[in-house]
GULUMKOL-322963 format. One line per field, with one value per residue (C-alpha): chain; y, z, x; residue in three letters; residue number from 1. Coordinates in nm, 3 decimals, decimal comma, padded with zeros to 5 digits, always signed. Example, Ala and Ser with C-alpha at 12.3 -4.5 7.8 and 13.67 -1.06 7.14 Angstrom:
% GULUMKOL-322963
kette	(A/A) .
py	(-00,450/-00,106) .
pz	(+00,780/+00,714) .
px	(+01,230/+01,367) .
rest	(ala/ser) .
nr	(1/2) .
//
This chain:
% GULUMKOL-322963
kette	(A/A/A/A/A/A/A/A/A/A/A/A/A/A/A/A/A/A/A/A/A/A/A/A/A/A/A/A/A/A/A/A/A/A/A/A/A/A/A/A/A/A/A/A/A/A/A/A/A/A/A/A/A/A/A/A/A/A/A/A/A/A/A/A/A/A/A/A/A/A/A/A/A/A/A/A/A/A/A/A/A/A/A/A/A/A/A/A/A/A/A/A/A/A/A/A/A/A/A/A/A/A/A/A/A) .
py	(+00,023/+00,411/+00,603/+00,963/+01,194/+01,367/+01,256/+01,188/+01,113/+01,385/+01,238/+00,873/+00,884/+00,664/+00,367/+00,191/+00,273/-00,050/+00,059/+00,195/+00,043/+00,049/-00,030/-00,026/-00,079/-00,010/+00,021/+00,041/+00,218/+00,028/+00,165/+00,268/+00,463/+00,655/+00,743/+00,854/+01,039/+01,217/+01,345/+01,497/+01,636/+01,834/+01,945/+01,981/+01,853/+01,584/+01,250/+01,028/+00,682/+00,784/+00,940/+00,593/+00,386/+00,646/+00,605/+00,219/+00,216/+00,457/+00,280/-00,052/+00,095/+00,198/-00,089/-00,285/-00,058/-00,111/-00,504/-00,468/-00,248/-00,476/-00,787/-00,603/-00,583/-00,204/-00,052/+00,254/+00,432/+00,787/+01,022/+00,870/+01,000/+00,912/+00,916/+00,885/+00,810/+00,718/+00,399/+00,163/+00,195/+00,440/+00,606/+00,377/+00,266/+00,437/+00,361/+00,442/+00,414/+00,455/+00,462/+00,562/+00,498/+00,137/+00,252/+00,094/+00,374) .
pz	(+00,079/+00,110/+00,154/+00,243/+00,373/+00,567/+00,942/+00,879/+00,585/+00,545/+00,590/+00,724/+01,102/+01,209/+01,412/+01,510/+01,515/+01,435/+01,498/+01,270/+00,971/+00,712/+00,375/+00,282/-00,005/-00,118/-00,486/-00,622/-00,949/-01,207/-01,355/-01,669/-01,515/-01,290/-01,576/-01,783/-01,501/-01,428/-01,792/-01,730/-01,417/-01,603/-01,911/-01,702/-01,758/-01,553/-01,512/-01,647/-01,554/-01,208/-01,183/-01,321/-01,043/-00,767/-00,873/-00,887/-00,552/-00,367/-00,503/-00,376/-00,033/-00,047/-00,170/+00,113/+00,372/+00,244/+00,227/+00,631/+00,687/+00,520/+00,742/+01,032/+00,913/+00,795/+00,502/+00,507/+00,625/+00,702/+00,769/+00,558/+00,530/+00,250/+00,323/+00,121/+00,236/+00,078/+00,199/+00,137/+00,216/-00,084/-00,085/-00,405/-00,270/-00,205/+00,059/+00,040/+00,285/+00,355/+00,723/+00,828/+01,078/+00,970/+01,040/+00,983/+00,891) .
px	(+00,651/+00,674/+00,999/+01,090/+01,327/+01,048/+00,978/+00,605/+00,361/+00,095/-00,266/-00,117/-00,035/+00,210/+00,056/+00,376/+00,763/+00,965/+01,318/+01,599/+01,704/+02,002/+02,098/+02,485/+02,696/+03,056/+03,143/+03,479/+03,600/+03,768/+04,105/+03,959/+03,655/+03,926/+04,135/+03,842/+03,721/+04,066/+04,090/+03,722/+03,824/+04,120/+03,925/+03,569/+03,268/+03,063/+03,185/+02,880/+03,046/+03,082/+02,718/+02,587/+02,801/+02,675/+02,322/+02,308/+02,491/+02,234/+01,932/+02,105/+02,121/+01,772/+01,648/+01,833/+01,710/+01,329/+01,405/+01,487/+01,208/+00,974/+01,116/+01,021/+00,662/+00,685/+00,500/+00,707/+01,039/+01,045/+01,332/+01,571/+01,907/+02,150/+02,499/+02,843/+03,167/+03,504/+03,671/+03,962/+04,331/+04,396/+04,011/+03,926/+03,600/+03,255/+03,053/+02,687/+02,432/+02,054/+01,921/+01,565/+01,277/+01,069/+00,683/+00,349/+00,116) .
rest	(met/ile/ile/thr/thr/thr/pro/ser/leu/glu/gly/lys/pro/val/lys/thr/tyr/leu/gly/ile/val/ala/gly/glu/thr/ile/val/gly/ala/asn/leu/phe/arg/asp/leu/phe/ala/ser/ile/arg/asp/ile/val/gly/gly/arg/ser/gly/ala/tyr/glu/glu/val/leu/gly/glu/ala/arg/gln/thr/ala/ile/arg/glu/met/ala/asp/arg/ala/ala/glu/leu/gly/ala/asn/ala/val/ile/gly/val/asp/ile/gly/tyr/glu/val/val/gly/gln/ser/gly/ser/met/leu/met/val/thr/ala/thr/gly/thr/ala/val/gln/val) .
nr	(1/2/3/4/5/6/7/8/9/10/11/12/13/14/15/16/17/18/19/20/21/22/23/24/25/26/27/28/29/30/31/32/33/34/35/36/37/38/39/40/41/42/43/44/45/46/47/48/49/50/51/52/53/54/55/56/57/58/59/60/61/62/63/64/65/66/67/68/69/70/71/72/73/74/75/76/77/78/79/80/81/82/83/84/85/86/87/88/89/90/91/92/93/94/95/96/97/98/99/100/101/102/103/104/105) .
//
């Protein structure tokens, strides 16, 4: 499966547009990770724990989007956009979405 943020694939014309596909995941941060991230915010630096969770969530959303595209018979997803949104009553969860257009090239 080819996945790209560009609206087309160079040298591979789109034969069939199959529709918009999306993948979503919601992750919550645990108490210890939150505490550690707060300390890092105070003293500066990057929060490796949060970066790892974000990376995993992004890959899960992309994988779900690709799976939905494959179910439609696609061999590529073009125009992919990845979005991040804080959700939950106290903003303690993060939603990651990946959307794109399923196509056959």
